[in-house]
C-alpha positions in Angstrom: -1.5 27.2 -56.3 -1.1 27.2 -52.6 1.8 29.2 -50.6 2.9 27.6 -47.6 5.5 29.5 -45.0 7.0 27.5 -42.6 9.1 24.7 -42.7 9.9 23.4 -39.6 9.4 20.2 -37.5 5.6 20.5 -38.5 5.8 22.8 -41.6 7.7 20.3 -43.8 5.9 17.4 -43.8 2.8 19.1 -43.7 3.7 20.4 -47.3 5.7 17.2 -48.5 1.9 15.6 -47.5 0.3 18.3 -50.0 3.0 17.8 -52.4 2.4 14.0 -52.7 -1.5 14.7 -52.8 -0.8 16.5 -56.0 -1.0 20.4 -54.7 0.8 22.9 -56.8 2.3 24.6 -53.9 5.2 27.8 -53.6 6.9 27.6 -50.4 9.3 29.5 -48.4 11.3 29.8 -45.3 14.3 31.1 -43.5 16.0 27.9 -43.6 17.1 27.5 -47.4 17.9 23.9 -46.6 14.5 22.9 -46.2 13.2 25.1 -49.2 15.8 22.9 -51.2 14.3 20.0 -50.1 10.7 20.7 -51.2 11.9 22.5 -54.3 13.5 19.0 -54.8 10.2 17.1 -54.3 8.9 19.2 -56.8 7.9 22.6 -55.0 8.4 26.3 -56.3 10.2 28.8 -53.9 9.0 32.2 -53.5 9.3 35.4 -51.3 6.6 36.3 -49.0 5.3 39.1 -51.2 5.4 36.6 -54.7 3.3 33.8 -52.6 0.7 36.7 -51.7 0.7 38.1 -55.3 0.4 34.1 -57.0 -1.3 31.8 -54.5 -4.9 31.9 -54.1 -4.4 30.2 -50.8 -1.5 30.8 -48.3 -0.9 28.5 -45.1 1.3 29.7 -42.9 2.8 27.7 -39.5 5.3 29.5 -37.5 7.0 29.8 -34.1 4.9 32.5 -32.4 2.3 35.0 -33.2 5.0 38.3 -33.9 6.5 36.4 -36.5 3.3 36.0 -38.2 2.4 39.5 -38.4 6.1 40.5 -39.7 5.5 37.5 -42.3 2.0 38.9 -43.3 2.3 42.3 -42.6 5.6 43.6 -42.9 7.7 45.2 -45.6 7.0 42.9 -48.6 5.0 40.8 -46.5 2.1 38.2 -48.1 -0.3 41.4 -47.6 1.7 43.4 -50.3 1.1 41.2 -52.6 -2.9 39.8 -51.8 -6.3 40.9 -53.6 -9.6 40.6 -52.8 -11.1 36.7 -52.8 -8.0 35.1 -51.3 -7.7 33.4 -48.3 -5.0 33.2 -45.6 -4.9 30.1 -43.1 -2.5 30.4 -40.2 -1.6 27.2 -38.4 1.0 28.3 -35.8 0.0 28.2 -32.3 -1.0 31.8 -30.9 -3.6 33.9 -29.0 -7.1 34.4 -30.4 -6.0 38.2 -30.0 -3.3 37.6 -32.1 -5.6 35.6 -34.8 -8.2 38.7 -34.1 -5.9 40.8 -35.2 -4.9 39.2 -38.5 -8.8 38.6 -39.6 -9.5 42.1 -38.9 -6.5 43.7 -41.1 -7.1 40.8 -44.1 -10.8 41.4 -43.9 -10.3 45.3 -44.7 -8.2 43.6 -47.7 -11.9 41.4 -48.5 -8.7 38.3 -47.8 -10.4 35.5 -45.7 -8.6 34.3 -42.7 -8.7 31.4 -40.7 -7.0 30.3 -37.5 -6.1 26.6 -37.4 -4.0 25.3 -35.2 -3.0 21.4 -34.9 -2.7 18.9 -32.1 -0.6 15.6 -33.4 2.8 16.9 -33.3 5.7 15.5 -35.8 4.1 12.2 -35.9 0.9 13.1 -36.7 2.2 15.7 -39.4 4.0 13.2 -41.0 1.4 10.7 -41.2 -1.5 13.3 -41.9 -3.5 12.5 -39.2 -3.6 15.9 -37.5 -6.7 17.6 -35.4 -7.5 20.6 -36.7 -9.4 23.0 -34.5 -10.3 26.6 -36.7 -11.8 29.8 -36.2 -13.3 32.2 -38.8 -15.7 32.2 -41.5 -17.6 29.2 -43.1 -17.3 30.3 -46.3 -13.4 30.1 -45.5 -13.5 27.4 -43.8 -15.0 25.6 -46.9 -11.9 26.5 -49.0 -9.7 25.0 -46.7 -11.5 21.8 -46.3 -9.9 20.2 -49.2 -6.3 21.0 -47.7 -7.4 20.2 -44.3 -8.8 16.9 -45.5 -5.0 16.2 -46.7 -3.3 17.6 -43.5 -5.5 16.0 -41.2 -8.1 13.3 -39.7 -10.4 15.7 -38.7 -11.3 19.4 -38.8 -13.7 21.4 -37.1 -15.1 24.9 -37.1 -15.6 26.1 -33.5 -16.5 29.6 -34.3 -15.9 32.9 -35.1 -12.3 34.5 -35.5 -10.1 33.3 -32.6 -12.0 30.4 -31.8 -9.4 27.8 -33.2 -6.4 29.7 -31.5 -8.1 29.6 -28.0 -9.1 25.8 -28.5 -5.8 25.2 -28.9 -4.6 26.8 -25.5 -7.2 24.6 -23.8 -5.2 21.8 -25.6 -2.0 22.9 -24.7 -2.9 22.7 -21.0 -4.6 19.3 -21.3 -1.7 17.9 -23.2 1.1 19.5 -21.3 -0.2 18.9 -17.7 -1.0 15.1 -18.6 2.8 14.9 -19.7 3.6 16.3 -16.7 1.4 14.2 -14.4 3.2 11.0 -16.5 6.4 12.2 -15.5 5.5 12.6 -11.8 3.9 9.0 -11.8 7.0 7.3 -13.6 9.5 9.0 -11.1 7.4 7.6 -8.3 7.2 4.4 -9.8 10.9 4.0 -10.6 12.1 5.5 -7.1 9.8 3.0 -5.4 11.9 0.1 -7.3 9.3 -0.8 -10.2 10.2 -0.9 -13.7 8.9 2.5 -14.9 8.1 0.8 -18.8 6.0 -2.1 -17.1 4.1 0.1 -15.1 3.0 2.1 -18.2 2.1 -1.6 -19.5 0.1 -2.5 -16.7 -2.0 1.1 -16.4 -2.3 1.9 -20.5 -5.2 0.0 -20.5 -7.2 1.1 -17.7 -8.8 5.0 -17.0 -5.0 6.2 -16.8 -4.5 5.4 -20.4 -4.4 7.8 -23.0 -2.5 9.4 -26.4 -0.1 11.3 -24.4 0.7 8.0 -21.9 1.1 5.9 -25.3 3.1 8.5 -27.2 5.0 9.9 -23.8 5.6 6.8 -21.3 8.0 4.9 -23.9 10.2 7.9 -24.5 10.9 9.0 -21.0 11.6 4.7 -20.1 13.9 5.0 -23.7 15.9 8.3 -22.4 14.4 10.0 -26.0 14.2 13.5 -25.7 14.3 13.8 -29.7 11.7 16.5 -29.8 8.5 16.0 -31.8 7.1 19.3 -30.1 10.0 21.3 -28.4 9.6 22.2 -24.4 10.1 25.8 -26.1 7.5 26.1 -27.9 4.9 24.7 -25.4 6.7 27.0 -23.0 5.8 30.0 -25.4 2.1 28.3 -25.7 1.7 27.8 -21.7 2.7 31.5 -21.3 0.0 32.1 -24.2 -2.2 30.6 -22.4 -1.7 32.5 -19.1 -1.7 35.8 -20.5 -5.1 34.7 -21.6 -6.4 33.7 -18.7 -5.3 36.5 -16.6 -7.0 39.2 -19.1 -10.0 36.9 -18.5 -9.8 36.9 -15.2 -9.4 33.0 -14.9 -7.2 31.4 -12.4 -5.2 28.7 -13.5 -2.9 27.6 -10.6 -1.7 23.7 -12.1 -1.0 25.8 -15.2 1.2 28.6 -13.6 2.8 25.7 -11.8 3.5 24.0 -15.3 5.1 27.4 -16.1 7.3 27.2 -13.6 8.6 23.8 -14.5 8.9 24.8 -18.1 11.6 27.7 -17.0 13.6 25.4 -14.4 14.0 23.6 -17.3 15.0 26.5 -19.4 17.7 27.2 -16.8 19.0 23.8 -17.1 19.4 23.7 -21.1 16.6 21.8 -21.8 14.4 24.0 -24.1 15.0 22.1 -27.8 14.4 18.6 -25.8 10.9 17.1 -26.6 8.1 18.1 -24.1 8.6 14.1 -22.8 12.0 15.7 -21.1 9.3 17.1 -18.6 10.4 14.0 -16.7 13.8 15.3 -16.0 12.5 18.0 -13.8 11.1 15.7 -11.2 13.8 13.1 -11.6 16.0 16.2 -10.2 13.8 16.7 -7.2 13.3 12.7 -6.3 17.3 12.2 -7.4 16.3 8.9 -9.8 16.2 8.5 -13.1 13.2 6.9 -15.3 14.9 4.1 -17.2 13.7 0.8 -18.9 15.4 -1.9 -20.9 11.9 -3.2 -21.3 10.4 -3.0 -24.7 6.8 -2.7 -25.8 
């Protein structure tokens, strides 16, 4: 049996995909409505400790590293039920040091650990096309591979423990700065009198084209900030990027500016918006709204 802990925007559709593929799973989340929904679809419900006892493989996907540590090693946590030979896979976005801490604690119990954060947002979680970036031992990665094949379109073991988490931080720098650049460009186009959706259509086939542009520009033009990736989660990730970079003396001026943009949006009450909502910061600076009736 597989244990799955964390049924949020990403975790719930991932757990559903495992169920659809015929995986016997036990779920847990503080959101009992989400647990009940999965139980109706065929999952079993259990506590953290019960999941540790009854499941050979445990997946966690949780908001931050502190919660991961509490769920695994707190009172009545997963670790209290674990026995040698099991594997824990954390698919949360955390720091490399937090992943290494989990690896070392579980290794001492002869339990495997893989850090395997994902990219692709809610659409990728629903479609089962996530990019999965992994750190850990090859034997443990191989045990997880059948589940990765259900959850994603690619899974790569990058290196030892923490490698997956550092890769996700690099991913978040690229994704979030790309969204900010799209935001700034569409604000420029709008204020200059061009229809932002037509601008997007004109440039998407050239070098400016990207998965981020295709995902976020139409959302911005439609004023659709329903979260697939909340600003709050990305704010946490970018803070982790800067903390990690500062610890190893890597200057990151663009990323630092992005963090301040996120801070401004936090003050404005936008933390639960999709990160396509970065455009609202640039709109406020320019005194213009990016909007279009043009459709794809």
